[in-house]
Legacy VTK file of the C-alpha trace (Angstrom):
# vtk DataFile Version 3.0
C-alpha trace
ASCII
DATASET POLYDATA
POINTS 111 float
23.168 77.991 106.520
23.538 81.682 106.884
25.330 81.171 110.211
27.763 78.733 108.578
28.519 81.287 105.889
29.031 83.979 108.484
31.327 81.704 110.502
33.388 80.897 107.405
33.584 84.595 106.503
34.732 85.467 110.050
37.288 82.692 109.941
38.497 83.931 106.543
38.743 87.457 107.949
40.837 86.165 110.901
43.141 84.293 108.508
43.444 87.449 106.409
44.361 89.511 109.486
46.939 86.915 110.567
48.417 86.821 107.057
48.661 90.643 106.937
50.312 90.638 110.348
52.769 87.973 109.180
53.549 89.990 106.040
54.196 93.102 108.144
56.483 91.155 110.466
58.315 89.671 107.474
58.811 93.168 106.041
60.187 94.401 109.381
62.567 91.426 109.534
63.666 92.152 105.983
64.466 95.771 106.912
66.362 94.628 110.009
68.317 92.100 107.949
69.195 94.771 105.401
70.398 97.017 108.210
72.482 94.173 109.626
73.880 93.518 106.171
74.958 97.153 105.837
76.552 97.100 109.289
78.326 93.829 108.503
79.748 95.349 105.319
80.975 98.360 107.320
82.557 96.083 109.902
84.246 94.105 107.147
85.682 97.292 105.662
86.880 98.490 109.068
88.355 95.065 109.798
90.297 95.058 106.545
91.551 98.571 107.256
92.584 97.523 110.762
94.425 94.494 109.358
96.367 96.648 106.889
97.235 99.219 109.552
98.311 96.549 112.017
100.647 95.031 109.414
102.189 98.475 108.824
102.620 99.062 112.556
104.113 95.593 112.988
106.631 96.229 110.193
107.510 99.626 111.674
107.999 98.212 115.158
110.105 95.347 113.804
112.296 97.842 111.951
112.699 99.904 115.132
113.539 96.754 117.088
116.188 95.676 114.586
117.609 99.185 114.528
117.913 99.315 118.305
119.371 95.815 118.372
122.000 96.806 115.785
122.826 99.919 117.828
123.189 97.851 120.977
125.472 95.360 119.193
127.590 98.234 117.868
127.841 99.746 121.345
128.870 96.436 122.934
131.421 95.847 120.164
132.869 99.329 120.625
133.050 98.842 124.383
134.804 95.481 123.922
137.325 97.075 121.550
138.053 99.858 124.033
138.585 97.315 126.801
140.873 95.230 124.581
142.903 98.292 123.599
143.240 99.431 127.232
144.344 95.959 128.323
146.814 95.735 125.416
148.326 99.130 126.271
148.617 98.201 129.940
150.279 94.891 129.118
152.686 96.475 126.658
153.708 99.175 129.140
154.144 96.551 131.837
156.310 94.360 129.593
158.438 97.335 128.552
159.087 98.232 132.200
160.081 94.604 132.863
162.681 94.770 130.055
164.582 97.732 131.587
165.030 96.812 135.240
168.331 98.713 135.476
166.626 101.993 134.804
164.696 101.713 138.026
167.564 100.277 140.148
169.371 102.588 142.607
172.692 103.907 141.424
175.623 102.847 143.579
179.132 104.122 143.205
182.114 101.819 143.450
184.977 102.824 145.903
LINES 1 112
111 0 1 2 3 4 5 6 7 8 9 10 11 12 13 14 15 16 17 18 19 20 21 22 23 24 25 26 27 28 29 30 31 32 33 34 35 36 37 38 39 40 41 42 43 44 45 46 47 48 49 50 51 52 53 54 55 56 57 58 59 60 61 62 63 64 65 66 67 68 69 70 71 72 73 74 75 76 77 78 79 80 81 82 83 84 85 86 87 88 89 90 91 92 93 94 95 96 97 98 99 100 101 102 103 104 105 106 107 108 109 110
């Protein structure tokens, strides 16, 4: 009977050791989970900050793009106007020289 009691006590001691080991492991996991939770919160904060900054950069780049596009349109329009004016001046000078053909004709004297 004494050996049965000793066996039960040894078995109880083994169960106690296993339970203590499990509690220690659970505590370590809890600490690791808390650390992960803190890191996740930091990542969330950084992600939100990145999102806000990327929206600002996107708006800034869009504004720059529209500004450059407007400048390009103005330049093309100005160039087209200059070409139109040059062509109009050339045509008007050509038509005015066609109207006075006697000015350019050689002068001949009658005998």
